N, C-alpha and C positions, 0 to 999 in steps of 0.2 A: 504497499498500499504505500503509496506517495503520503508525506505528511497530513498533508491539507485533509483528505476522504479520514484517515484514523484519525486524524484529532476528532470528524462529526462520529464518528462512531462511539468516541470518548465523554460526546456531550454530553447527552443523556445521567438524569440521577442511576443509571441504574445503564453501564457503557453494555455494549456492546458486540460480538464478532462482524465482521463485514462482511464475513460470508452465511454462515450457518442464523447470522441475530442470539446466538447461546448468548449469556450471560457475563460480562468478565468481570475480575479481580482483580486492582489491580496489584499487580508485580510479582501477579503469578502465573507461570510458566504450566501453558498450554499441556498437559503433563498427556489428558486422554491423546491428545491429539502425536504424541512425542509417540507414547505405546503404538497408537496404530502404526505410521511410519517404520516401526523399529519390528511389527509385526504383521505386515501387510506383503505378501508374493507377487511381484509379477516378474515381467518375462521381457530381458535385453531385446530389442527390435531391431540390434544386426546381429547378436550369433544365436539368440532366445536360452543362454543362459537364462534361470530362476537365479530371481535372489529377492532378496526386501527391499526395499525400497528404500530407506536407510542404505545402502550401498551402493544403491546403485550412480551415483552421484562419482565413484571413488574407480566403478567398474566403466563407465561413459565416458571418461578421458585414456583409459588405456586399451578400450575395444576399436579395431579397427573398423572394425563392420559396422559398430553404431553409430562412427565417423562418417564411414560410407553413408548411410542410409539418412545421416542430417544432411550430408550434401546434395546427394537427392532431393530433398524435397527445398532447399535453398535456392537449389541449379531452377525448378521445378516455378518458384516464383520472386525470382530476381531480374530483374529486369535487364540488365546490363549484362555478357555473359563475365565470368566467375573471372579472378584472374589467380594465379596461384596460390592455390589454400594456405600455406605457410604466409603469403601475407596475413593471417585475418590475424588478431593476435588471441592469445589463450586463453581463455575466460574459465578453464576446471581447474589449473592450479598453477602454483604462486612459489615464487622465495623468499624468503627471512627478511625481509629489510635491515635487521641489524647483522644478522649471524650469515647469510646471503645459503644456508641450506636451501634444498629447491624439491620441487615438487608436492607440494603439501594443498590439498586442496579447502577449499574456503574454513570449515570446520576445524581443518590441522591446523591449518596457518595460528587460527584465534588461541586457540589449545595450545600450539607449540607455545607462542608469546609470552600468556598468561603464565606456561611454565619455567622456559629460560628467561624471559626479560622484560619485566613484568615492573623492576626495578632502572629499566634502562630510560634516562631522560633525552637522550638526544631521538632529534628531529629528522621522520625519516617520511618515505613516497610509500603511498597504503600500497602497494601493488597491483589487490582489489580493487580499488576506484581508480586508479593508473590503466586499467588493462580494459576500463569501459571505454565507449566513445564520447562520453565528453569530461572523461576524468583528464586533468591538467597532469602530465610525467613530472614536471619540478615541482610539484606544489609536496610542500614538508608541512604534516603535523603538527599540531606544537604538543600533543598527548596522544601518540598514538595508540596508547594501549587503553584511552577513553574510546578514543574515535573506536577502536576495533568489536571494547564494548555494547557501544551505541548502533556504530551505522553494521555490523557484522555479523551481530547475536544469532540473528535469524538468517536465510539466506533464504531468498528468495527464488535465485539461479536454480537450487536445486528443484522444488516445486513446479518454475516453468519449463522444468529438464526433464519432472518428469511428468506437466499436462502433456505440451508443446512443444516440441525441440525447434521450432519452424520459428517461436517466439525468439527467442534467440540470433539471429541474424537483424542488424538495424539496418543494413541496406534492399531490405527486401519490400516492396508493393505489399501494402498493407490490405486494399481489393485482396489480391491473386493471394496477399497470403492465408487469409481466411477462410475461400475456398480450398485453399492448401489443406488444411488444417480440418473443415472438414469432409475429404471427399478420404483424409485419412482416418481419422474416429469413424466410418463406415467402416473402408477396409480392416481396419486393426483387427477390430473388433469383433 
């Protein structure tokens, strides 16, 4: 959710979830949703391997057949011919901005930094934000640990990747993308 939409959900005396309209409690985690993600099984659209939703993001980062599946959809909705796929930034794994250890998914980077760098006051660039089309690769966060806790505590991309991988292409035509999503939803189920 963007901040204005989330604020609308939190305005009523009894705040509600923007998706299911169930009551929210301030500061409480969505344990039922976390449990559902940990226990719901899915199948990779690339290699057909079965796994829990909680493992899908890390699997998608390393499954070449899944990457091919995504690129088929991207090609179908992109107006201009695709350039070499290596020119697209990697939005699945990130290096630690403190120690340069590589290949963390978003949640792994947050956990790594909390465990090893929580007291480091050095100003660093957030690799997650820098990988986005609107991200500034030169912007140094004054308090990276707080930034991680506030901005990257929840991974929207995880749910986008699970619900609709085509939504991750920022250059696709929106109408074509929605048509492709509808066609794939009918075909995949």
